[in-house]
N, C-alpha and C positions, 0 to 999 in steps of 0.2 A: 862615530865621531868624525870620520872622514866625510860622511855624507853631509853633516852639518857644516863642516869647513867648506865644502864645495858649494853648498847653498848660500853661505855668507859671501863667498867670493863671487858667485853669479849675481848676487844682489848688490855687488859693489860695496860690501860692508867691510870695514877694516877693524882691526883690534888695536886699541890704543891704551897704554898704561900711563896714567897721569903722574904716578909717583913710584918710587922704588928703584931697584936695580935695573929693571927692564923698561924704564921710562922711554916712551916714544911709540910710534906706529909700527904695526907688524901685520903681515899678510896672514889671514886666518887659516890658510892651508899650508902655512910654513912650518918650519921645525919648531919654533918657539911655541906656537899654539899646540902642536902635537905633544911636545914635552910637558907643557903645563897641564894639558888634559890628562895625560898619563899619571903625573904626580898627584893631581886632584883625586883621581880614582883610587890610587894607592893610599892616600891620606884618609879618604872616606872609609875604605876597608879596614885600615888600622884602627880608626876610631871605633868602628863597629865591633871589631874583635876585642878591643880593650873594654868596651862597655859590657859585652857578653861575659867576659872574664870576671869583671867586677860583680855582675849579677850572680854568677855562679859562686863566687867567693862569699858573697853576702848570704846566699841561701845555705851554704855549708855552715856558716856561723849562726844560723837560725834567725837571720834578719829578714823581714818581709820586704818585698819589692813592690813598689807602686804606692798609690795613695791610701788614705785612711778608709777603712771599711764603712760603708754607708748603709749596709743591710743589717737586719737583725731578725731574730726568729719570728717576731710578729709580722714583719714585712713579708717574709717567706711564706708564712701561713696564709696571709691575705693574697699573695701572688698565686699560690697553688689553688686557692678557692676561685679566683678570677679565671685562671687557666682552665679549670674544670667547666667554666661557663663558656668556653670556646672564644674568649676574647683575644685579640691580637696583642703582641708585645707592647705596641704603642698605647693601646687602650689600657692595658694593665699598668704600665708606667704612669699614665696620666691619673690613675686613681690611687697611687701610692704616694706616701710622704716620708721623707727622711726625718727620723726622730732624734738623731744624735750627731754630734760633731759640728764642724764649721758649716756644713751644708744643711743643717737642720731647717725644716720648713720647706725645702725645695723638693722637687720631684726627681726620682732617679731616671736615668736615660733608659731607653729600651735595651741598649746593649748591657747595662748593669742588670736589668731584670732577666735577660737571656742568660747571662753568666750565672746568676744566682740560681735560676731554675735548672740549668745544665749541671751545675755542681751538685745540687740536691739529687737530681736524677742519677748521676754517676755514683754518688755515695749509696743510694738505695740499691742500685744494681750490684754494687760490690757486696753489700750486706746480704742480698738475696743469693749471690753466688756462694758466699761463705756458708749460709744456712743450707743450701743444697748440698754442699760438700759434707757438712756435718750430718745431714740426714742420710746420706749415702754411705756413711761410715768412713768417709775420707776426711783426713785432716787438711785444713787449708795451709798447714805448715809442712814443709818437706820432712819426711821421715827417713832417717838414714837406714841403709841396708845393713842387716846383721853381718858381723865379721867374725872370722875365726880368731879367737884370742888364746894364745899359748896352747895351741893344739886342740882346743875344745870347740866343737862345732855347735853353734847355738840352735840349729834347726833340729827338730825331733826326728 
């Protein structure tokens, strides 16, 4: 921020408030500019923190964050088929069509296709890990250690 203030001062640029309590011209390297920059940063951080808290609260209450879902199982199936043909995300997105909601008839973005495929791959990897655990005789759920109850040792 100090660098910007010095650059503005070197370019003979001033800071002028047209309305409000601080109405008038001010030196960009002066105290007013520094204090306003600090307050602006604090305000931005406060807004960010409150937004994140709101998202966390909504998630805890089971509410979805973000826009309406535009993907469906048929779109995923087609995207997987096109990915198997080594097409890029842009090429895949250009061949898919949204079939539901307000965006019906439009094409998904490559970012949407990437998210859909990544989520699919993640869920498959989790299922494979659970299957591996089950085939190795390990439960995917934590098993409590046996405890001595009323002087009785459960181990043979």
